[in-house]
N, C-alpha and C positions, 0 to 999 in steps of 0.2 A: 476333820472329816474330808477335807479336800484331798489329802494324801491317800486316805483309805479309798475314796472314790476313784482316784487315779489308778491305784493298785488294782481295784476291781475291773476297771476298763481294760487295763493291761492284761489281766488274766483272761478276760473274755476274748480279747484279741488273739491271745496265744492259743486258746481253745479252738477258736475258729480256724486258726492256721494249721492245727495239728492234722486233720484228715488229709490235707494235701501233702503234708510232709510225710506222713505214714504211707500214703499210696505211692509216693515217689520212691520210697525205699523198698517197696515190694518188688520181687522178681518179675520180669515180663511174663505175661499170661495170655491165654486165649480169651477172647471176648466175642462170641459168635463166630463169624468168619473174618474177624480182624484180631489184632493183638493190642493189648494195653501195655505201653512202655512208659515208665516213669509217670504213671497216672494219666496218660493220654492215650485214647483209643483212636487209631487211624491206620491208614495204609502207609508203608514205609519204603524208602529207597535204601539199598545197601550195595555191597560189593564183596569181592573175594581177594584174599592175599594168602596164598599157601606158604609164601616164603618169609613172612614177617617174623615168625617165631624162630627162624634160623639165622637172623641177623645177629651180629656180635657187637654192634655199635649202638648203644642206648640212644644216642642222639638221632640216629636214623629212625629208630622205632618211634620216638617222640615226634619227629618231623612228619613222618607218614601219617600217624594217627591224628595229628593236628590238622593236616591237609584234608583228611577224610572228614573230620568233624566240621571243619569250616565250609566244606562243600555241601553240608546238609545231609550227609549219609549217616544213617543211624545204626545199621547192623553190618558187622564184618565177619565173614566166615574164614576161619583159619585152620591149618592143619595142626591138630593136637597130637600128632604122631610123627615119629621120625625113627623108623626101625632099621637096625643093622643086624647082620649075621656074624660079624666079627668087629671087634673094636677098632675104630679108625684112629689115625694119628692125632696128636695134640692139636687143638685149634679147630677141629671139625665138630660141628654140633650134631649130637645124636641123643635120642630120648630113651631108646630101649634096645638092648641086645637080646635077640631071640635065639635060644639055644636049647637043644635037648638035654645038654649036660648042666643046664642051670642058666636061666634067663636073668637079666639084670636091668632094672629101671634106673636110669641115670638121673640122679637129682643134683648133680654137680653144676659147676659154672658153665660147662659146655653141654649141659643137658636141660632138664626142665626149668632150671633157673632162667633160661632164655625165654621160655613161655611165660614164666612168672612175670618178667618185666613187661611183656605185651599186655598181660591182664592188668597189671598195676597202672600202666600208661593209659589203657582204655578206660579204666575207672575214673581217672582224672579228667577225661575228655567226654565222658558220657556216652562212649561207644559201647554197644552190646555185641558180644561175641557168640557165634556158633562154633563150637569146638568139636572136631571130628576125631574119631578114635583109630581108624585104620583105612588103608587105601585098597580098593580092588586092584588098581593098577600097580605096577612094580616100582614106581617112583617112591623114594623114601621108604623102601622096604616092602610095605604093603602085605597083602595076604601071601605073596610069594615068599616072604621071609619066614612066615609061620610054616609054610609047606616045606621049605628047606630044612627047618628044624625038626618038625614033627611028622613029616611024610604026607602022603596023599596027594590031592590035586586041589586046585582052586575051588572046584565044584564040591569036593568032599570036606573042605575046610569048615563049612557051616555046621557040620555035625561031628567034627573031629574033637573028641573030648579033651585031649591034651592041648591042642591049639586053642580051643575055647577057654580052657582054664587059665592059660597065660593071658589071653586077650582080656578076660575079666579082671585078672590081677592088674593089668595095665589100666583098664577103665577105673578100677577102684583107686588107684594111685592118683590119677588125674582129677577125678571127681572130688576125692577127698581134699585135694590141694586147693580147689577153686569153688567149692559148693557155697561158701559164704560170701563170695565176691559179687558185688552189684553189677559187674561187667558181663556176667554170663546171661546170654539170651536163651541158649538151648544146647543140649548135648546131642551129638549126631553119631549114629551107629557106625557108618562107613561112608566113604566117598564112592559113589556109583557102584554099589554092590550088584553083581551079576552072578548067575549060576546057569551058564549056557546049557540048554538042552534038559534042564532039570524040571521037575514038577514045581509049580509055583508054591507048593506047600513047604518046600525046603526053606526059602527065604522068609516066608510067612511065619513059620515056627521059630526060626532063629531070631527074627525081629521081635516076635512076641516074648520069647524067653529073655532076650538081652535087654529089651526095654523094661521089662518087669524087674530085672536085676538092677538096672540103673535107678529105677524108681525107688527100690528098697534102700539104695545108698543116699538118694537125694530126692525127696518127695516135692521139693519146692520148685525145681526148674523144669522147663519143657524138654521134651525129647522128640526127635524126628529121625527118619530113616537115612536120608541122604541119597536116595535113588534118582535115576534119570527120568522116572515117570512112565516107563514102558508099560504097555498092557492096559488099554482102556478102550471103551466104545467110542466110535466117532470116525474111524478111518480104517483103511486096510493096508497102509504102508508099514514098513518094518517097525517103526517106533510104537505103533499101536498094538503090535503083537506081543506074545509072551515067550518068544524063542530064547530070551535071555533069562528066563525063570523069574521074571518080575511081573506082578499083577498089581498095578497102582491102586485100582479100586478095592481089591481084596485087602491090600496092606493098610488102606485107610481104616479098615475095621479093627486093626490091632489096638487094644484098649489103651495101652500106655504110650502110644504115639500120638502126640498132641496136634500135629499139623502135617500136611503133605507138602513135599517139595518135588520139583521136577526141573530138568535141565533142557537146553535147546541148542543143538549144533547141527543145523540142516546139512552143512557141508560134509560132516562126518557120517551122516545117516543117509546120504544119497537122496535127499528130498530138496525141493527148491526153497529159497528163502521165504517165499510166499506161504509156505507151510506154517509159519510161526503163529499168526493170530488165531488160526483154528486150533492149534495145539494148546494155546493158552486157554481159549474158551472151553475146550473139552475137559481140561483139568479143573478149571473153575467150577464147571457144572458138577463134576464128580465130588469135589470138595464141599460144595454147597449141599449136595444130597447127603453127604456124610456128616454135615454139621461141623466141619473142621476147616480152618483157614488153609489156603494154598499159597506157596511162595515159589515164584520163578527164580530158583536159587542160583543158577548159572545160565548164561546165554552169551553167544558171541559169533561173530563172523570175522573174516580176515581182510575184507575189502568193503568199501562203501558202507562203513559201520553206521554212520549217522542216519542215512536214509533207510537202511534195513532195520536196524535195531529200534529206532524210534517208533516204528509201526508195532513192534512187539510190546514196547512199553505202553503205548496207547491202549492196546488190546488188554493188557494186564490191569491198567488203572480202571478201565471201564467194566471189567468182568466181575459180576457178582460171585463172590467166593474167593477172589484174589485178595491177598493181604500185603503183598510186597514183591519187589523185584530186585535182584542182585546181579549186576553184570560181572562177567569174567573177562578180564581181571583188572585190578587197580595197578596203575603204573606210576612211578615216582622217581625223583632224582635222589640217589643215595650218595654217601661219601665215597663209595667205590665206583660210582657211575650210575647208569640207569638200572632200574630193577628189571627182572626177567621179562622178556617179550616173546610170547608164543604165537604172535600174530593177531591175537584177540585183544591184547592189552590196550587199555585206554589211559593215556598219560595225563596226569594232573597238569592243568594249565593249557592243554591243547584245544584246538577248535572242536575236535571230536568230543572232548570232555564238556565243553560248553553245551553242545547239542544233547549229549546223552546223560550228563550229570546235572548241570545247572538248569537246563530247560525241564528235565524230568522232575527235579525237586520243586521248581516253580509251579509246574502243573499239579503236582500233588498238593502243595500248599494252597493252591487256588480251590481245591476241592473242599477246603475247610473254612473258607472265608464266609463270614456272616454278612 
């Protein structure tokens, strides 16, 4: 009887543990205006690394992701694209050749296998990834690569049937590769999509159609747009307008977009750094009204980073509707030297990192102390 009793207690203990185990295995999801990640619902801190999927040294990938994880950052946004219009020489990483005579998705050792390793390494460290499918800007191919192959302009790309067909083929290849990975946080349509001078209907329709397509491929994971957050009530300066063809509030209404993201670079937008907290609060209000979380997905300045950016982080943590902030960009020491520095980079182990990473994570954790 004693052994049967012990077995019964053991089974009861196992049953009690199952819900937590199952919830932890579920993909990240929306919970009101927050996210549930690994069974825990809370605000998160994250960062960006466009370059990590282009590294050729696995030890560098592991080291960077270990440092990110040990810093308390939960979500990392990476470039899931690297487009070329002609095949580069051996040793250069590229993911897709875009060509009117026959595009090619590179699944080789210098192609998507590099991104494979990032995903696998992230899985081991509990890091969740936002994976982006194309760049508005010309870096790493972007929309310009499609325009070169299929004609038109950046503005007409959103409705160019041949370009969109290849873009969807690429999306299907990437989503199919990682849809079962516990490391995926969300799929992202594009990095900073713009359609200058266009009706906001152009990006709205493209976002609606593309997100529905992604949902048909992978109903389990979240989807977001990747825009800068232009076009919303609350101000009259350039970022609040719709001259770039983006209407943040309108796009929040796209059924298959699970959350809103926005970026912040006052120096590039000809507004003062003090613009930041209001920009955060106005997006948070729009997201709260839409019933979707908001993420400050990119933000940066090139000087006085600690004093400037911590006010933005404080505003984000305090705003009802905000679910996370992700600074641009992570910096680290690689086997080849320092990772890329565009002036906004925050290097691991620096005093600026203490201010904007360590202190931010501590402040977030304090929000959940009982």
